[in-house]
VEXDREN-2710 file (C-alpha; in Angstrom, 1 decimal):
% VEXDREN-2710
k/r/px/py/pz
1/MET/112.3/32.4/122.4
2/PRO/113.0/35.9/121.1
3/GLU/114.2/36.3/117.5
4/PRO/118.0/36.5/117.1
5/PHE/119.2/40.1/116.7
6/ALA/115.7/41.5/117.3
7/HIS/117.1/44.1/119.7
8/LEU/119.6/45.2/117.0
9/SER/116.8/45.6/114.4
10/ASP/114.9/47.8/116.9
11/SER/118.0/49.8/117.7
12/ARG/118.6/50.5/114.0
13/THR/115.0/51.6/113.5
14/LEU/115.2/54.0/116.4
15/HIS/118.5/55.4/115.2
16/ALA/117.1/55.9/111.7
17/SER/114.1/57.7/113.0
18/ARG/116.3/60.0/115.2
19/CYS/118.5/60.8/112.2
20/ALA/115.4/61.6/110.1
21/ALA/114.0/64.0/112.7
22/PRO/116.4/66.9/111.8
23/VAL/115.6/66.4/108.1
24/LEU/111.9/66.5/108.7
25/ALA/112.2/69.5/111.0
26/ALA/114.1/71.4/108.3
27/LEU/111.5/70.6/105.7
28/VAL/108.7/71.7/108.0
29/LEU/110.5/74.9/108.8
30/ALA/111.2/75.6/105.1
31/GLY/107.4/75.3/104.4
32/CYS/106.4/77.8/107.2
33/GLY/106.2/81.6/106.9
34/PRO/109.1/83.9/107.3
35/THR/111.1/84.2/110.5
36/LEU/110.0/87.5/112.2
37/LYS/112.6/89.9/113.6
38/GLY/110.4/92.6/115.2
39/SER/106.6/93.0/115.0
40/PRO/104.3/93.9/112.1
41/GLU/102.3/96.0/114.6
42/PRO/103.4/99.3/116.0
43/PRO/105.0/99.0/119.5
44/THR/102.5/99.2/122.4
45/GLU/104.4/102.2/123.8
46/PHE/103.4/104.2/120.7
47/GLY/99.8/104.0/121.8
48/ARG/96.7/102.5/120.1
49/VAL/96.1/102.6/116.3
50/GLN/93.1/104.5/115.1
51/GLY/90.4/102.3/113.6
52/ALA/88.1/103.0/110.7
53/LEU/84.6/101.7/109.9
54/PHE/85.7/101.2/106.3
55/GLY/89.2/101.1/104.9
56/CYS/92.0/103.1/106.6
57/PRO/91.7/106.4/108.5
58/SER/93.1/109.5/106.8
59/LEU/96.8/109.9/107.4
60/GLN/97.0/113.4/106.1
61/GLY/99.0/115.8/108.3
62/VAL/102.3/117.5/109.0
63/TYR/104.8/115.5/111.1
64/ALA/108.1/116.3/112.7
65/TRP/111.4/114.5/112.1
66/PRO/113.2/113.1/114.0
67/PRO/110.9/110.6/115.5
68/VAL/109.8/111.0/119.2
69/GLU/109.9/107.2/119.8
70/GLY/111.3/104.1/118.1
71/ALA/114.0/103.9/115.5
72/PHE/116.1/107.1/114.9
73/SER/114.2/108.7/117.8
74/HIS/115.5/112.1/119.0
75/GLY/118.1/112.0/116.2
76/LYS/120.1/109.3/117.7
77/TYR/121.6/106.9/115.1
78/PRO/125.0/106.0/113.8
79/SER/126.6/108.6/111.5
80/ASN/127.2/105.9/108.9
81/ARG/123.6/104.8/108.9
82/LYS/121.2/106.9/106.8
83/PRO/117.5/106.7/108.0
84/TRP/115.1/105.3/105.4
85/GLU/117.8/104.4/102.9
86/GLY/117.1/104.8/99.3
87/GLY/114.6/107.6/100.1
88/PHE/111.8/105.1/100.9
89/PRO/109.2/106.2/101.9
90/ILE/110.8/109.7/101.7
91/GLY/114.4/111.0/101.7
92/ILE/115.8/112.1/105.0
93/HIS/118.4/114.8/104.4
94/GLY/118.6/116.8/107.6
95/THR/118.7/116.4/111.4
96/GLU/115.3/118.2/111.7
97/MET/112.6/118.2/109.0
98/GLN/109.0/118.7/108.2
99/ILE/107.2/115.8/106.6
100/TRP/103.9/116.6/104.9
101/LEU/101.6/113.7/104.0
102/GLN/98.6/114.3/101.7
103/GLN/96.0/111.9/100.3
104/PRO/94.2/113.7/97.5
105/ALA/91.2/112.2/95.8
106/GLY/92.1/109.2/93.6
107/GLY/93.8/107.1/96.2
108/ALA/97.4/108.4/95.9
109/THR/99.6/109.1/98.9
110/LEU/102.0/112.0/98.6
111/LEU/104.9/112.5/101.0
112/ARG/106.9/115.8/101.0
113/ALA/109.9/116.7/103.2
114/ARG/112.0/119.7/103.8
115/ALA/114.6/121.0/106.3
116/VAL/114.0/123.0/109.5
117/ASN/116.6/125.6/110.4
118/ARG/116.8/127.0/114.0
119/ALA/120.2/128.8/113.6
120/ARG/120.0/132.6/113.2
121/ASN/123.3/132.7/111.2
122/VAL/122.6/129.8/108.8
123/ARG/120.9/130.4/105.5
124/SER/119.7/127.4/103.6
125/PRO/117.4/127.0/100.6
126/LEU/116.4/123.6/101.9
127/THR/113.9/125.2/104.3
128/ARG/111.7/126.2/101.3
129/GLN/112.2/123.4/98.9
130/TRP/110.2/120.2/99.2
131/SER/111.3/116.8/98.1
132/LEU/108.4/114.6/96.8
133/ALA/107.5/110.9/96.8
134/THR/104.3/109.8/95.2
135/TYR/102.6/106.4/95.7
136/SER/99.6/105.6/93.5
137/GLY/96.6/103.7/94.6
138/ALA/97.9/100.7/92.8
139/GLU/101.0/100.7/95.0
140/THR/99.1/100.9/98.3
141/SER/96.7/98.6/100.2
142/CYS/94.8/98.8/103.5
143/GLY/94.5/96.2/106.2
144/SER/93.8/96.3/109.9
145/SER/93.4/100.1/109.6
146/MET/97.0/100.5/108.4
147/LEU/98.3/101.5/104.9
148/ASP/100.9/99.4/103.2
149/ILE/103.1/100.7/100.4
150/ALA/104.2/97.9/98.1
151/PRO/107.7/96.5/98.6
152/ARG/110.5/97.1/96.2
153/GLU/113.9/95.5/95.5
154/VAL/116.9/96.7/97.5
155/PRO/119.9/95.1/95.8
156/ALA/122.4/97.2/97.9
157/ALA/121.2/95.5/101.1
158/LEU/122.2/92.0/100.1
159/GLY/125.5/92.1/101.9
160/GLU/123.7/93.2/105.1
161/TYR/120.9/90.7/105.2
162/GLY/122.3/87.8/103.3
163/GLY/120.3/85.5/101.0
164/THR/119.8/86.2/97.3
165/ARG/117.0/88.8/97.4
166/VAL/116.0/91.7/99.6
167/GLN/112.7/93.6/99.4
168/ARG/111.6/96.6/101.5
169/GLY/108.0/97.8/102.1
170/VAL/106.5/100.5/104.3
171/ARG/103.5/100.4/106.7
172/LEU/101.8/103.6/107.9
173/ALA/99.4/103.8/110.8
174/MET/97.5/106.8/112.4
175/LEU/97.7/106.6/116.2
176/LYS/95.0/107.7/118.6
177/ASP/97.1/110.7/119.7
178/GLY/97.4/111.9/116.1
179/ALA/101.0/110.8/115.6
180/LEU/102.1/108.7/112.7
181/ALA/103.7/105.3/113.1
182/VAL/106.0/104.4/110.2
183/GLY/107.0/100.7/109.9
184/ILE/109.9/99.6/107.7
185/ARG/109.5/96.0/106.6
186/THR/112.6/94.3/105.1
187/VAL/112.3/90.7/103.8
188/SER/115.5/88.7/103.0
189/SER/114.9/85.6/101.0
190/GLY/116.9/82.9/99.3
191/HIS/118.6/81.6/102.5
192/LYS/120.0/78.1/102.7
193/GLY/120.3/75.8/105.7
194/SER/122.3/72.6/106.3
195/PHE/120.9/69.3/107.5
196/PHE/124.0/68.7/109.7
197/SER/127.6/69.8/110.1
198/TRP/130.8/68.1/111.2
199/GLY/134.3/69.5/111.6
200/GLY/133.3/72.9/110.3
201/GLN/131.8/71.4/107.2
202/SER/128.0/71.5/106.3
203/TYR/126.4/68.5/104.6
204/GLY/123.1/68.7/102.7
205/THR/121.3/72.0/102.2
206/TYR/117.6/73.0/102.1
207/ASP/115.7/76.2/101.3
208/ALA/115.5/78.0/104.6
209/ALA/112.6/80.4/105.6
210/ASP/112.7/84.0/104.6
211/ILE/113.7/86.5/107.4
212/GLU/111.4/89.5/107.9
213/TYR/112.7/92.5/109.8
214/TRP/110.5/95.2/111.2
215/SER/111.6/98.7/112.4
216/TRP/109.1/101.3/113.7
217/SER/109.3/105.1/114.2
218/LYS/106.7/107.4/115.7
219/LEU/106.4/110.9/114.2
220/ALA/104.7/113.7/116.2
221/ARG/101.9/115.6/114.5
222/THR/102.5/119.3/114.1
223/GLY/99.6/120.3/111.8
224/PRO/96.5/119.1/109.9
225/GLY/98.1/119.0/106.5
226/ASP/95.1/120.6/104.7
227/GLN/97.4/123.4/103.5
228/GLU/101.2/123.9/103.1
229/PRO/102.8/124.5/106.5
230/ALA/104.7/127.6/107.3
231/VAL/108.5/127.6/106.8
232/VAL/110.5/126.9/110.0
233/ASP/113.6/129.1/109.5
234/ALA/115.3/131.2/112.2
235/TYR/117.8/132.9/109.8
236/VAL/118.0/136.6/110.3
237/PRO/119.6/138.6/107.4
238/GLY/122.8/140.1/108.5
239/ALA/123.2/137.9/111.6
240/THR/126.7/137.0/112.5
241/ALA/126.2/134.8/115.5
242/PRO/123.7/132.1/116.5
END
């Protein structure tokens, strides 16, 4: 004869295991790496990344803004959204610019940027003045033939990404066609998840995985960068019309 209530005991065990499954899943997810939004590799449509026998290939060169592919390409982006916010890796302060990247001896990476003017009747000192961002060898590292610039805190982005902490880093890659791929990596951490919810209320929280966002831009190469590039300024003294 079967034991009395044996089926009830089995039913309770099964119910308990089913209830524990979401909890275990949440704990497993919390222990995994960040949730990726985008790819840490340049998009395949950019072309292949140049390899190097040792370390990273030289990134030195003069590049054109806006990007020809990817984020902010062809100057198309919302007017309330500034590219590379916070001037990282370099400030973008015009619709068309020169970006000059140098890597002098010692391991530093220097980025300069200045405006391009193609209007005959517009006179601007920004076509001759470089902005400068310098990253020491201690702030950079090389992996998979790409150069990473160490992340920094971005407190102003908390409202956009959630969590309790936002960090942003940069990845630079030389492409086979000589163009420069620029990856912006944003990591939002300190997120919370709930084990279950009922009637609009959440019950029980756990530390959720970080969220890692990637955004890539491809900058066309316009010069070797071994010397200062020529000014691009169409202004003509005395001109009254474009």
